C-alpha positions as CSV (number, residue, x, y, z in Angstrom):
1,X,-30.4,8.1,-17.9
2,X,-27.1,5.9,-19.0
3,X,-28.4,5.2,-22.7
4,X,-28.9,8.7,-23.0
5,X,-25.5,9.5,-21.9
6,X,-24.0,6.7,-23.9
7,X,-26.0,7.9,-27.1
8,X,-24.9,11.5,-26.7
9,X,-21.3,10.3,-26.1
10,X,-21.8,8.3,-29.3
11,X,-23.2,11.2,-31.3
12,X,-20.5,13.9,-29.9
13,X,-17.7,11.4,-30.8
14,X,-19.1,10.2,-34.2
15,X,-18.2,6.5,-33.4
16,X,-20.4,4.0,-32.4
17,X,-18.1,0.7,-32.5
18,X,-16.7,1.6,-29.0
19,X,-19.8,1.6,-27.0
20,X,-22.7,-1.5,-27.4
21,X,-25.9,-0.2,-28.8
22,X,-28.4,0.6,-26.1
23,X,-32.0,0.6,-26.6
24,X,-33.6,3.9,-26.5
25,X,-36.0,4.0,-23.6
26,X,-39.1,6.0,-24.0
27,X,-38.6,8.9,-21.4
28,X,-39.5,12.4,-20.7
29,X,-36.9,15.0,-21.5
30,X,-34.0,15.3,-19.2
31,X,-34.5,17.1,-15.9
32,X,-32.4,20.1,-15.2
33,X,-29.9,18.0,-13.1
34,X,-29.7,15.4,-16.2
35,X,-29.2,18.5,-18.5
36,X,-26.2,19.3,-16.2
37,X,-24.6,16.0,-16.0
38,X,-24.8,16.1,-19.9
39,X,-23.4,19.2,-20.5
40,X,-20.4,18.4,-17.9
41,X,-19.8,15.2,-20.1
42,X,-19.9,17.4,-23.2
43,X,-17.5,19.8,-21.7
44,X,-15.0,16.9,-20.6
45,X,-15.3,15.6,-24.2
46,X,-14.5,18.8,-25.7
47,X,-11.6,19.8,-23.4
48,X,-10.2,16.3,-23.5
49,X,-7.7,15.9,-26.8
50,X,-8.8,13.6,-29.4
51,X,-5.4,12.0,-30.2
52,X,-1.8,12.6,-29.1
53,X,-0.8,14.8,-31.8
54,X,2.7,15.8,-30.9
55,X,4.9,15.1,-27.9
56,X,4.3,17.7,-25.1
57,X,7.0,20.1,-24.0
58,X,8.1,19.4,-20.4
59,X,7.0,21.5,-17.8
60,X,8.5,24.5,-17.1
61,X,11.5,24.2,-14.1
62,X,10.6,25.3,-11.1
63,X,12.9,27.3,-8.8
64,X,12.5,28.1,-5.4
65,X,15.0,30.6,-3.9
66,X,15.4,30.5,-0.2
67,X,18.8,31.5,0.9
68,X,18.4,31.1,5.0
69,X,16.2,28.1,5.0
70,X,17.9,26.8,8.1
71,X,17.8,30.2,10.2
72,X,14.1,30.8,9.2
73,X,13.2,27.1,10.4
74,X,15.4,27.6,13.5
75,X,13.4,31.1,14.3
76,X,10.1,29.1,13.3
77,X,10.9,26.6,16.2
78,X,11.9,29.2,18.4
79,X,8.8,31.0,18.2
80,X,6.7,28.0,18.5
81,X,8.5,26.6,21.8
82,X,8.0,30.1,23.3
83,X,4.4,29.9,22.6
84,X,3.9,26.8,23.8
85,X,5.8,27.4,27.0
86,X,3.4,30.5,27.5
87,X,0.4,28.3,27.0
88,X,1.8,25.5,29.5
89,X,2.3,28.4,31.9
90,X,-1.3,29.9,31.5
91,X,-2.8,26.4,32.0
92,X,-0.3,25.7,35.2
93,X,-1.9,29.1,36.6
94,X,-5.6,28.3,35.7
95,X,-5.1,24.8,37.1
96,X,-3.6,26.3,40.5
97,X,-6.4,28.7,40.7
98,X,-9.3,26.2,39.8
99,X,-7.9,23.9,42.5
100,X,-7.4,26.9,45.4
101,X,-11.2,27.9,44.7
102,X,-12.4,24.4,44.8
103,X,-10.6,23.6,47.9
104,X,-11.9,26.9,49.9
105,X,-15.4,25.9,48.6
106,X,-15.1,22.5,50.2
107,X,-13.7,24.0,53.4
108,X,-16.6,26.5,53.5
109,X,-19.2,23.6,53.0
110,X,-17.2,21.6,55.9
111,X,-17.6,24.4,58.3
112,X,-21.4,25.0,57.4
113,X,-22.5,21.4,58.1
114,X,-25.0,21.3,61.0
115,X,-24.2,19.0,63.6
116,X,-25.4,15.3,63.5
117,X,-29.1,14.9,64.8
118,X,-29.4,12.8,67.8
119,X,-32.0,10.0,67.5
120,X,-33.8,9.9,70.9
C-alpha cells in the first residue's frame, strides 16, 4: 500500500526525484478503504499550494466589543455562588433526612431484638 501511495503521489506531482523508486508489487486492485485513502491523499495534494507565489495578506483584525465585561463577570460570579449555595443547602437537608431515617431504623431494630436465650 505504501508503494502504491508513493507511486500515486509521484504521478500526481509529476516528480520522481523526491521519492525513491519503489518496487511495484503485484497486488489486487485497491479495496474500498484503500481507495478512500488514495482519494484523501489526492484531495490533500490538490488543496495544497504548489509553491508560495505571493505573500499572503494578513488575516483580518478581530475586534471584540464588550463594554461592561467587569459587570457581566461579576453578575455571572454572583449567579454561580447563589446556585452553589442552593445546592449545598439541598445536600445538607438530604444528609439530615438520611441520618434521621437511618437512626430511626436502627432504634426500631434495637427495640425489636428478642431477649437473649438462656442456655440451660
